[in-house]
C-alpha positions as CSV (number, residue, x, y, z in Angstrom):
1,M,9.2,14.8,18.5
2,D,5.8,16.3,19.1
3,I,3.0,14.6,20.7
4,V,-0.8,15.2,21.2
5,V,-1.6,14.9,24.8
6,D,-5.0,14.6,26.3
7,A,-6.0,16.1,29.7
8,S,-5.8,12.4,31.4
9,V,-1.8,12.8,30.7
10,L,-1.7,16.4,32.4
11,L,-3.8,15.3,35.1
12,A,-1.9,12.3,36.0
13,V,1.5,14.8,36.0
14,L,-0.2,17.5,38.2
15,L,-1.7,15.0,40.9
16,N,1.1,13.0,41.2
17,E,-0.6,9.4,39.9
18,P,1.9,6.6,39.8
19,E,2.2,7.2,35.7
20,K,4.1,10.6,36.5
21,K,7.7,9.4,36.2
22,Q,6.9,7.4,32.9
23,L,4.9,10.1,31.3
24,I,7.5,12.9,32.0
25,S,10.2,10.5,30.6
26,L,7.9,10.1,27.5
27,T,7.4,13.4,26.9
28,K,10.9,14.7,28.2
29,A,12.2,15.9,24.5
30,A,8.7,16.5,22.9
31,E,6.7,19.3,22.1
32,L,3.2,18.8,24.0
33,T,0.3,20.0,21.8
34,A,-3.4,20.0,22.6
35,P,-6.6,21.3,21.4
36,E,-7.5,24.5,22.5
37,I,-9.9,23.0,25.1
38,M,-7.1,21.9,27.0
39,P,-7.5,24.8,30.0
40,Y,-11.2,23.9,30.3
41,E,-10.7,20.4,30.3
42,I,-8.5,20.6,33.1
43,G,-10.3,22.9,35.1
44,N,-13.3,20.9,34.8
45,A,-11.7,17.7,36.1
46,L,-10.4,19.9,38.9
47,S,-13.7,21.4,39.9
48,A,-15.5,17.7,39.6
49,M,-12.7,16.6,41.8
50,F,-13.3,19.5,44.4
51,K,-16.9,18.3,44.4
52,R,-16.3,14.8,44.9
53,H,-14.2,15.9,48.1
54,R,-10.9,14.3,46.3
55,L,-9.3,17.7,46.2
56,T,-9.4,20.8,48.6
57,Q,-9.4,24.5,46.9
58,E,-5.8,24.9,47.8
59,Q,-5.0,21.8,46.1
60,I,-7.1,22.8,42.8
61,M,-5.3,26.3,42.8
62,Q,-1.8,24.6,43.3
63,S,-2.6,22.3,40.4
64,L,-3.8,24.9,38.2
65,A,-0.4,27.2,38.9
66,A,1.6,23.9,38.1
67,Y,-0.4,23.5,34.6
68,E,0.3,27.1,33.9
69,T,4.0,26.4,33.6
70,I,3.8,23.1,31.4
71,P,5.2,24.0,27.6
72,L,2.3,23.3,25.8
73,R,1.2,24.3,22.5
74,L,-2.6,25.0,22.0
75,V,-4.3,24.6,18.6
76,K,-7.6,25.6,17.1
77,S,-9.5,22.3,16.5
78,D,-11.5,21.9,13.0
79,R,-14.6,21.8,14.8
80,V,-16.5,20.5,11.9
81,K,-14.4,17.2,11.4
82,A,-14.2,16.9,15.0
83,L,-18.0,16.6,15.3
84,R,-17.8,14.6,12.2
85,L,-15.4,11.9,14.1
86,A,-17.6,12.2,17.1
87,C,-20.5,11.2,15.0
88,Q,-18.8,8.5,13.5
89,Y,-17.3,7.0,16.7
90,N,-20.4,7.7,18.6
91,I,-18.2,9.3,21.4
92,Y,-18.0,13.4,23.3
93,A,-16.6,16.2,21.3
94,Y,-14.0,16.5,23.9
95,Y,-12.6,13.1,22.8
96,A,-13.1,13.9,18.8
97,Y,-11.2,17.1,19.3
98,Y,-7.8,15.1,20.5
99,L,-8.4,12.8,17.6
100,E,-9.0,15.1,15.1
101,T,-5.7,17.2,16.2
102,A,-3.7,14.2,16.2
103,Q,-5.1,13.2,12.6
104,R,-4.7,16.6,11.1
105,L,-1.3,17.3,12.5
106,R,-0.2,13.6,12.0
107,L,1.2,13.3,15.8
108,P,1.3,10.4,18.1
109,L,-1.5,10.8,20.8
110,L,-0.6,9.9,24.4
111,T,-3.6,9.5,26.8
112,L,-4.0,7.0,29.7
113,D,-7.7,7.0,28.5
114,R,-8.8,3.5,27.5
115,Q,-11.7,4.7,25.7
116,L,-9.7,7.2,23.8
117,K,-6.9,4.8,23.1
118,Q,-9.5,2.0,21.6
119,I,-11.2,4.9,19.3
120,A,-7.5,6.2,18.4
121,R,-6.8,2.6,17.3
122,R,-10.0,2.0,15.5
123,A,-9.1,5.6,13.4
124,N,-5.6,4.3,12.8
125,L,-3.9,6.8,14.7
126,N,-0.2,6.2,16.1
127,I,-0.5,5.9,20.2
128,L,2.2,6.6,22.6
129,E,1.5,3.9,25.1
130,A,2.1,4.4,29.1
131,S,1.5,1.5,31.7
132,T,-1.7,2.3,33.6
């Protein structure tokens, strides 16, 4: 099974969050797919954690190296459709890229982000649930 994952899922795994084991179990036999913005979103999240003194530079580099080992298929997003979704649901574009990817590829979405889950439900997307 293929799954669209968002940055919250990968960050939980990279940073050894409590959901890590369940997320690995849910995705073990799956091909992970994400919009092409994923590396930038991961980098932005890691740098924000550094700025808030939650991670050291060494931890960021270790997390980035671990991210590079994750087999992840990055796909080009339809920016027009994504921005239409952003307007329709009054959300940031980066959320809309995940919605658009899952919608277009007809794949379930795995996210730990409550707001993205709510919007995905409103958009009638299939959502994989992980305990948070």
